[in-house]
Each structure stands twice: as structure tokens, then as C-alpha cells.
C-alpha positions as CSV (number, residue, x, y, z in Angstrom):
1,M,176.3,46.8,-18.2
2,L,173.5,45.2,-16.2
3,Q,175.6,44.0,-13.5
4,P,176.5,47.4,-12.4
5,W,173.1,48.6,-12.2
6,L,172.0,45.8,-10.4
7,Q,174.5,46.1,-7.6
8,Q,173.5,50.0,-7.5
9,M,170.1,49.3,-6.9
10,Q,170.9,46.8,-4.3
11,T,172.5,49.5,-2.5
12,H,170.0,52.0,-3.0
13,L,167.1,49.4,-1.8
14,S,169.5,48.8,1.3
15,Q,169.6,52.5,2.1
16,I,166.0,53.1,1.6
17,A,165.2,49.9,4.0
18,K,167.6,51.2,6.7
19,T,166.5,54.8,6.3
20,Y,162.8,54.2,6.4
21,G,163.0,52.0,9.8
22,N,164.6,55.3,11.4
23,S,162.2,57.0,13.9
24,A,163.8,60.3,13.3
25,V,162.8,60.1,9.5
26,T,160.1,62.8,8.9
27,L,156.7,62.0,7.1
28,E,157.8,64.0,4.0
29,E,160.9,61.9,4.1
30,R,159.0,58.6,4.3
31,S,156.8,59.9,1.3
32,Q,160.0,60.4,-0.9
33,L,161.4,57.0,0.2
34,R,158.1,55.2,-0.7
35,S,158.2,57.1,-4.3
36,E,161.9,55.8,-4.7
37,F,160.9,52.3,-3.9
38,Q,158.0,52.3,-6.2
39,K,160.0,53.8,-9.1
40,I,162.6,50.9,-8.6
41,H,159.9,48.1,-8.3
42,Q,158.4,49.6,-11.5
43,H,161.8,49.4,-13.3
44,T,162.4,45.9,-12.2
45,Q,159.0,44.8,-13.4
46,S,159.6,46.3,-16.8
47,L,163.3,44.7,-16.8
48,L,161.7,41.4,-16.2
49,E,159.2,41.7,-18.5
50,G,161.4,42.8,-21.1
51,W,163.8,39.9,-20.2
52,A,160.7,37.4,-20.7
53,V,160.2,38.9,-24.3
54,L,163.9,38.4,-25.3
55,E,163.6,34.9,-23.9
56,E,160.5,34.2,-26.1
57,Q,162.3,35.5,-29.0
58,V,165.2,33.8,-28.5
59,A,163.1,30.4,-28.1
60,S,161.2,31.3,-31.2
61,I,164.8,31.6,-33.3
62,L,166.1,28.6,-32.0
63,K,162.8,26.8,-33.2
64,Q,163.4,28.2,-36.8
65,H,167.1,27.8,-36.8
66,P,168.1,25.0,-34.3
67,E,171.6,24.9,-35.4
68,L,172.2,28.3,-33.5
69,A,172.5,26.5,-30.2
70,E,171.5,23.4,-28.8
71,E,167.6,22.9,-27.9
72,E,168.6,22.2,-24.2
73,E,170.7,24.5,-22.0
74,E,173.2,23.5,-19.0
75,V,172.7,25.2,-15.9
76,S,175.5,25.0,-13.1
77,G,177.0,22.0,-14.9
78,E,174.5,19.6,-13.1
79,F,171.5,19.3,-15.0
80,F,169.9,19.7,-18.5
81,L,167.0,22.0,-18.7
82,D,164.3,23.0,-21.2
83,S,164.6,26.5,-22.3
84,Q,161.3,27.6,-20.8
85,V,162.5,26.3,-17.4
86,V,165.6,28.1,-17.7
87,R,163.8,31.4,-18.2
88,T,161.6,30.7,-15.4
89,F,164.9,30.0,-13.3
90,R,166.7,33.3,-14.2
91,Q,163.6,35.3,-13.6
92,G,163.4,33.9,-10.0
93,Q,167.0,34.7,-9.7
94,G,166.3,38.2,-11.1
95,Y,163.8,38.8,-8.2
96,Y,166.1,37.0,-5.4
97,Q,169.2,39.1,-6.3
98,L,167.1,42.5,-5.6
99,K,165.9,40.7,-2.4
100,M,162.4,40.6,-3.7
101,F,162.0,37.2,-1.9
102,G,158.2,36.9,-2.1
103,E,158.3,37.5,-6.0
104,A,161.0,35.0,-6.7
105,R,159.3,32.3,-4.9
106,P,156.6,31.4,-7.3
107,F,159.2,31.1,-10.3
108,F,161.4,28.8,-8.1
109,H,158.2,26.8,-7.1
110,E,157.4,26.6,-11.0
111,V,160.7,25.1,-11.9
112,V,160.6,22.5,-9.0
113,E,157.3,21.3,-10.2
114,K,158.6,21.1,-13.9
115,E,161.8,19.8,-12.9
116,P,161.9,18.1,-9.4
117,E,165.5,16.8,-9.8
118,F,166.8,20.2,-10.5
119,L,168.5,20.8,-7.0
120,L,169.8,24.3,-7.8
121,G,166.0,25.3,-8.1
122,R,165.1,23.4,-5.0
123,L,167.6,25.3,-3.2
124,Y,166.6,28.5,-4.2
125,L,163.1,27.7,-3.3
126,G,164.3,26.6,0.1
127,L,166.3,30.0,0.3
128,S,163.2,32.2,-0.5
129,D,161.3,30.4,2.0
130,F,163.9,30.9,4.7
131,Q,164.2,34.6,3.6
132,Q,160.2,34.8,4.4
133,E,160.4,32.8,7.6
134,N,158.5,29.9,6.3
135,L,161.1,27.8,8.2
136,D,159.0,24.4,8.0
137,E,159.0,24.5,4.1
138,A,162.5,25.7,3.9
139,R,163.9,22.9,5.9
140,R,161.9,20.3,3.7
141,Q,163.5,21.6,0.7
142,F,167.2,21.5,2.0
143,Q,166.3,18.0,3.5
144,L,165.1,16.9,0.1
145,V,168.7,18.2,-1.4
146,I,170.5,16.0,1.1
147,Q,168.5,13.0,0.4
148,T,168.8,13.0,-3.3
149,S,172.0,14.9,-4.3
150,E,175.5,13.2,-4.6
151,I,177.3,16.6,-4.9
152,S,179.0,17.4,-1.8
153,R,178.9,21.2,-1.9
154,L,175.2,21.1,-2.4
155,N,174.8,18.8,0.6
156,A,177.2,21.1,2.5
157,F,175.2,24.1,1.7
158,A,172.0,22.3,2.4
159,H,173.3,21.4,5.8
160,H,174.5,24.9,6.3
161,M,171.0,26.3,5.8
162,L,169.5,23.6,8.0
163,G,172.1,25.3,10.8
164,C,170.6,28.7,9.9
165,I,167.3,27.5,10.5
166,H,167.9,26.4,13.9
167,V,169.8,29.6,14.6
168,R,166.7,31.4,13.8
169,Q,164.8,29.2,16.2
170,R,167.5,29.8,18.9
171,E,168.4,26.2,18.7
172,D,172.2,26.4,19.0
173,E,172.9,22.8,20.0
174,P,171.4,21.0,16.9
175,A,172.7,24.1,14.7
176,I,176.2,23.2,15.8
177,R,175.5,19.8,14.4
178,Q,174.4,20.8,11.2
179,F,177.6,23.3,10.7
180,T,179.9,20.6,11.7
181,R,178.2,18.2,9.0
182,A,178.5,21.0,6.3
183,L,182.3,21.5,7.4
184,N,182.9,17.9,7.1
185,L,181.8,18.1,3.5
186,D,183.4,21.5,2.6
187,E,186.0,22.7,4.8
188,E,186.6,25.9,3.0
189,S,183.1,27.2,3.8
190,G,184.0,30.5,5.8
191,D,180.1,31.2,6.5
192,S,180.0,27.6,8.3
193,W,183.1,28.6,10.2
194,F,181.8,31.6,11.6
195,N,178.3,30.5,12.3
196,L,179.6,27.4,14.1
197,G,181.8,30.0,16.4
198,A,178.7,32.2,16.9
199,C,176.9,29.3,18.4
200,Y,179.5,28.3,20.7
201,Y,179.8,32.0,21.7
202,R,176.2,32.4,22.5
203,L,176.4,28.9,24.8
204,G,179.2,30.6,26.4
205,Y,181.8,28.3,25.2
206,Y,184.4,30.9,24.6
207,H,187.4,28.8,24.7
208,E,185.9,26.5,21.9
209,A,184.8,29.4,19.9
210,I,188.2,31.0,19.8
211,P,189.9,28.3,17.3
212,I,186.8,28.4,15.3
213,F,186.7,32.1,14.6
214,F,190.7,31.6,13.6
215,H,189.5,28.9,11.2
216,A,186.9,31.5,9.5
217,L,189.9,33.9,9.3
218,R,192.2,31.2,7.5
219,V,189.3,30.9,5.0
220,D,188.7,34.6,4.6
221,E,191.3,36.9,6.3
222,E,189.2,39.9,5.5
223,D,186.2,38.5,7.6
224,W,186.2,41.4,10.3
225,E,183.2,39.8,12.0
226,A,185.1,36.9,13.2
227,M,187.9,39.5,14.3
228,Y,185.1,41.3,16.2
229,Y,183.8,38.0,17.8
230,L,187.4,37.0,18.6
231,S,187.9,40.1,20.5
232,C,184.4,39.4,22.4
233,C,185.6,36.0,23.2
234,Y,188.8,37.4,24.8
235,E,186.7,40.3,26.7
236,K,184.5,37.3,28.4
237,L,187.5,35.6,29.3
238,G,189.3,38.6,30.6
239,H,192.4,38.7,28.2
240,H,192.3,42.5,27.8
241,D,195.3,42.9,25.7
242,S,194.0,40.5,23.1
243,V,190.6,42.5,23.3
244,S,192.4,45.9,22.5
245,Y,194.2,44.0,19.4
246,W,191.3,42.5,17.9
247,R,188.9,45.2,18.3
248,M,191.6,47.5,16.7
249,A,192.1,45.0,13.9
250,T,188.4,44.9,13.2
251,Y,188.2,48.6,13.2
252,Q,191.2,48.8,10.6
253,K,189.3,46.2,8.3
254,T,185.9,47.8,8.3
255,R,185.4,51.1,10.4
256,H,181.8,49.8,10.8
257,P,180.0,51.9,13.5
258,A,179.0,49.0,15.3
259,V,182.8,48.3,15.8
260,V,183.7,51.8,16.9
261,E,180.7,51.5,19.5
262,S,182.1,48.5,20.9
263,I,185.6,50.0,21.3
264,A,184.2,53.2,22.9
265,R,182.3,50.9,25.4
266,H,185.3,48.8,26.0
267,F,187.3,52.1,27.4
268,E,184.4,53.0,29.2
269,E,183.9,49.8,30.7
270,R,187.6,49.9,31.8
271,G,187.1,53.2,33.6
272,E,189.2,55.2,30.8
273,P,186.7,58.3,29.9
274,R,189.3,60.0,28.0
275,Q,189.8,57.1,25.3
276,A,186.2,56.4,25.5
277,I,185.2,60.3,24.6
278,Q,187.5,60.1,21.6
279,W,185.8,56.8,20.2
280,Y,182.4,58.0,20.9
281,R,182.9,61.3,19.0
282,K,184.5,58.9,16.2
283,L,181.2,57.1,16.3
284,I,179.1,60.2,15.9
285,Q,181.2,61.5,13.0
286,A,180.7,57.8,11.4
287,D,176.8,57.7,12.2
288,P,175.4,61.1,13.3
289,Q,171.9,59.5,13.7
290,R,173.3,57.1,16.2
291,V,171.6,58.1,19.5
292,G,173.7,55.5,21.7
293,A,176.8,57.6,20.5
294,Y,175.6,60.9,22.2
295,H,174.6,59.0,25.4
296,G,178.1,57.4,25.7
297,L,179.6,60.6,24.9
298,S,177.6,62.4,27.4
299,W,178.1,60.0,30.2
300,N,182.1,60.0,30.0
301,L,182.2,63.7,29.8
302,W,180.0,63.9,32.9
303,V,182.2,61.5,34.8
304,S,185.2,63.6,33.8
305,G,183.6,66.8,35.4
306,K,182.7,68.3,32.0
307,N,179.0,68.9,33.0
308,E,178.0,71.8,30.4
309,E,179.5,69.5,27.2
310,A,177.8,66.4,28.8
311,M,174.5,68.2,28.9
312,A,174.9,69.8,25.4
313,S,175.8,66.2,24.0
314,L,172.5,64.6,25.9
315,K,170.5,67.3,24.4
316,K,171.4,66.4,20.8
317,G,170.6,62.7,21.3
318,L,167.2,63.8,22.9
319,T,166.5,65.8,19.5
320,L,167.0,62.4,17.5
321,E,164.8,60.4,20.1
322,G,162.8,62.3,22.6
323,E,161.2,59.2,24.3
324,N,164.7,57.2,24.6
325,R,164.5,55.9,28.2
326,D,168.3,55.7,28.7
327,L,168.6,59.4,27.5
328,L,165.6,60.5,29.6
329,F,167.2,58.8,32.8
330,T,170.4,60.3,32.4
331,Y,168.9,63.7,31.6
332,V,166.7,63.6,34.9
333,W,169.8,62.4,36.7
334,Y,172.1,65.3,35.9
335,L,169.0,67.7,36.9
336,L,168.9,65.9,40.1
337,Q,172.6,66.5,40.4
338,I,172.6,70.2,39.9
339,G,169.6,70.7,41.6
340,D,167.0,71.7,39.3
341,A,163.7,70.1,40.7
342,D,161.2,72.1,38.9
343,Q,162.7,70.7,35.4
344,V,162.7,67.3,36.8
345,K,159.0,67.5,37.6
346,K,158.3,68.6,34.2
347,V,160.1,65.6,32.8
348,L,158.6,63.2,35.2
349,S,155.1,64.5,34.2
350,R,155.8,63.6,30.4
351,L,157.3,60.1,31.0
352,P,155.9,57.1,29.1
353,Q,153.7,55.0,31.5
354,G,155.8,51.9,31.5
355,L,159.2,53.7,31.9
356,I,159.1,54.2,35.5
357,E,159.9,50.2,36.4
358,H,163.2,50.2,34.3
359,P,166.1,49.2,36.9
360,L,168.0,52.6,36.4
361,W,164.8,54.5,37.1
362,L,164.7,52.9,40.7
363,V,167.7,55.2,41.7
364,L,165.6,58.3,40.5
365,R,162.5,57.0,42.5
366,S,165.0,56.7,45.6
367,R,166.2,60.4,45.1
368,L,162.5,61.6,44.8
369,S,161.7,59.6,48.0
370,V,164.4,61.6,49.8
371,H,163.0,64.9,48.5
372,C,159.7,63.9,49.8
373,G,161.0,62.9,53.1
374,D,160.3,59.2,52.9
375,V,163.9,58.0,53.7
376,D,163.1,54.4,54.6
377,G,161.4,54.0,51.2
378,A,164.3,55.7,49.4
379,E,166.7,53.2,51.2
380,T,164.6,50.0,50.1
381,I,164.4,51.2,46.5
382,A,168.1,52.0,46.6
383,R,168.9,48.4,47.5
384,Q,166.5,47.2,44.9
385,A,168.8,49.0,42.3
386,I,171.8,47.4,43.6
387,E,170.3,43.7,43.1
388,T,170.1,44.5,39.0
389,R,172.6,43.0,36.6
390,D,173.2,46.3,34.9
391,A,176.7,47.7,35.9
392,V,175.9,51.1,35.6
393,A,172.5,50.9,37.6
394,R,174.3,49.2,40.3
395,S,176.8,51.7,40.6
396,L,174.2,54.6,40.5
397,G,172.4,52.5,43.3
398,Y,175.5,52.2,45.6
399,Y,176.0,55.9,45.4
400,Q,172.3,56.6,46.0
401,L,172.5,54.2,49.0
402,G,175.1,56.1,50.5
403,R,173.3,59.5,50.1
404,V,170.3,57.9,51.9
405,L,172.6,56.6,54.6
406,L,174.2,60.0,55.3
407,E,170.7,61.2,55.5
408,K,169.9,58.7,58.0
409,R,173.0,59.7,59.8
410,D,175.1,56.5,59.3
411,P,178.4,57.4,57.7
412,E,180.0,54.1,58.4
413,Q,177.7,52.1,56.5
414,A,177.5,55.0,53.8
415,T,181.2,54.7,53.3
416,I,181.1,51.2,52.1
417,A,178.3,52.3,49.9
418,F,180.5,54.9,48.2
419,Q,183.5,52.4,48.0
420,N,181.4,50.2,46.0
421,A,180.1,52.7,43.9
422,R,183.7,53.8,43.1
423,E,184.9,50.3,42.6
424,L,182.3,49.9,39.7
425,S,182.8,53.4,38.1
426,P,186.6,54.3,38.9
427,Q,186.7,57.6,37.2
428,W,183.5,58.9,38.9
429,E,184.6,61.5,41.4
430,E,181.4,62.2,43.2
431,P,181.5,58.8,45.1
432,V,184.9,59.6,46.2
433,F,184.1,63.1,47.4
434,F,181.3,61.7,49.5
435,E,183.3,58.9,51.0
436,G,185.8,61.6,52.1
437,L,182.9,63.3,53.8
438,C,182.1,60.2,55.5
439,H,185.7,59.9,57.0
440,L,185.6,63.3,58.0
441,L,182.1,62.9,59.6
442,K,183.9,59.7,61.7
443,G,186.9,61.8,62.5
444,R,189.3,60.1,60.0
445,R,191.0,63.3,58.9
446,E,193.9,61.6,57.1
447,Q,191.5,59.4,55.0
448,S,189.4,62.1,54.1
449,R,192.2,64.3,53.0
450,Q,193.6,61.2,50.6
451,C,189.9,61.1,49.1
452,W,189.8,64.7,48.2
453,E,193.5,64.9,47.1
454,G,192.6,62.3,44.5
455,I,190.0,64.6,42.9
456,L,191.6,67.8,43.1
457,P,192.0,69.6,39.6
458,K,195.1,68.4,37.7
459,A,197.2,70.5,35.4
460,D,196.3,68.3,32.6
461,P,192.6,67.5,32.9
462,I,190.9,64.4,31.6
463,G,189.8,64.8,28.0
464,P,190.9,64.7,24.5
């Protein structure tokens, strides 16, 4: 009866932690969450105190009637402990299972002080330190286990945790060595296979990572994170069919919002806004508080020509996070596109101080320079935007450069800029329109006609 309650409390505590950290939560809601957390904390304290009383009662009875049980108790088949040490160890486990690592550590420290050869207690002490970011002390405990244990699985776990410490410190090369040692001792450790693959992925060794993630799936065929990383590896290698297969497989296993978002972005990056719109809508259904979902939906609606729907979706996102720089940028971009200069000025006057230097805002600064008559300055800023690594910023930068070059009466160079913008965002129609205009200005009527025919309204418009 106790285990279901513990699982329920763990789920509740996780939800409190997730919700409390959300910037959209009101002060009243935060107060309620604090109250709920304090009640759970009080209940666990009472439970542990009651547990200690029961343990004391059991110990007292055993003294009076030793025939009821042995005076010592076996823990995990490795070591025989005094009942008092067992009680301390179980109390530490109780706190640890509730993710109250700071409260758990003193109990495990006491166990290790009294029984230094009890390696399971030492492992828990190391885990408690690891969870609290006391990485040097955690490393010391795991190394002591490796030096003193003759049990392969304990040693494997200690090597695994040393690898996790290296990962926390962003040291993937030594982490690979530790995870490899762990797998040499226990090849059925799915976590070690997964972490080893993740290290190779972060280092850019995608070919090496793929078979490792397949090993993780061999150990646990339900490991959706390994499936997701396989899709990421294939994406890096340009194997788009495999990307689609593994992302859909991941979605079928978990339907986790992060997976839904990755699928939506996959279609967006491939220039398929209709599919991207459908998946962003699924994401909003799965997680209505996810600001990025509204931004992604809005952008793909906009490039599909559904400007009113795009603006409405963006405004929903801004109600959740009014100072989100991506949402604000897109909002100002839309306003400039529809020519609402007064509203642009109002938004810019309320911008956070450091936001204006973000790469995407270079494009807006270029547009504003044009409005102010500084065409040379606008060209310089647009070219800075093109040099950024962000694909969206580069696409917008080329588009803005084309507009500036048109202002400077250079349609030949403007044509190239619009073509580059079109290549980066194949479904975005505005660069195509202005490319056609450039051809017309240079007397290339046939090429102009081909551009504009491509953006005429279709009988079956893009959209779900």
C-alpha cells in the first residue's frame, strides 16, 4: 500500500517543480504550490519519524525474543549489517526515492561511517552528492567502490556514474572511456549504451553513434530517447527517409511534446509548411503552455499566406510570455510587412535593453534604417544578418538586402539576394514576388511571369 502512495507523491512533486518554474504562473498559483509542497514535506517527515519508531519497536522485540529473527539483516545479498545501520540506510533510501537528496545524504554518510565496507551505502552516498552537484566528492565515492568491490555490476555502475560526472562537466572524451568500461563489465546496461551514444553525438561522430543507439534499443526496445537520437543522427547525415521513420517511431512510443516539436521543425526546415502546421497544432494540444509552439505555428501560417491566423497565433504566444525575444521579433516583422509603423514604434519603445543586438533584430534595424533614409547603413546591417549561423536570420537578411538594393536601384544584385532568400525558405512567397519585380525592371518579362505564376492562388491552397 505504501508503494503506490510513494509513486503518487513523486509524480505530484515533479509536477510542482515543473509548474513552479513556469514564468506564466501567477503569484497566487505559486503560493498554492508552496503550500502543497510543504504539506507533502510534512507528511514525509511524519512517515519517516513513524518508520523510525517502528524500527525501534522491532529492535526492542528482537532483544526480548531473538528467536523471531536473526540479530543481523542481509541487505542486497552483499553484506550483513547491524539493525540500526539497516534502519539508517532505509531512512536515507526513503528520502532519496522522494528526490530529497539533501535530506538523504546525512543518513548514507552515517551508514558509511559505521560500515565503510558496505558498498551499496557508499554508492547511495555518491549518488546523493552527484544529485547535489558535489561532483568531486561523488567521484571519490565511486572510485572507492571500484577499488574495493569484487562485484562486476557494482563496478559497472560506478564506472557509469563516473561517466555521468564527466558529462556534467562537458568532458565527453573521458566520459566515453568510463561508459565503455561500464559496458565491458555489464553489456546489458541500456543507460550506459544510451549515454555512450549521446557522447558520440555531441562530439559530431554520428556514424559511430548510430550502432550504439541500436544497442540501447536491443537492451530496451521501448527506449524512445534512443529512437529520437537516431533520428537526429540521420538528420545530421542527410538521410531524410530515416529521419522521418525514426521520428514517427519515437512519436508512436511516447507522444512526448519534445518529439512532436522536433517533427514539426523537421517539416518546417524541409519547406513543408502544411505538415509543419499540423504538427505544431498537435504540439499545442499536447502542451498548451509551450510558447515555441505558437511561434512555429504562426510562422508557417505566415509563409503560407494566412496572415490573420498567423498574427492571432503569435498574440496567443505573447500572452504567455510577453518578453520572449523570438515572438517579439516576429511580431515587429509582421507589423513592418503590413506597414503599421505606429505600432512598430510602440513595441520598440518597450523592448528589453539587450534584445536589440540579437542576430534576427539586425534585419529589423536594417528595415528601420530604410525608413529613416539611411540606405547605406541599412545595407551594412543586412549583410551582417547574412553572416549569422541561424538559417531563419540568414533568409530574412537576404530578403532585406534585396529590398535595400531595390531602394538603391540595383535590381541585378537584388535578384541574387531574393533567390538566396528563396533557397533558404522555399515556401516563402514574398522573395519570389520581388524576384519577379526585379526581372520586370530589367526587361526580362518571361522570367517575371514564371515567378509570379508560381505564387498565384491555387484551387487547393496550402493548409490543413
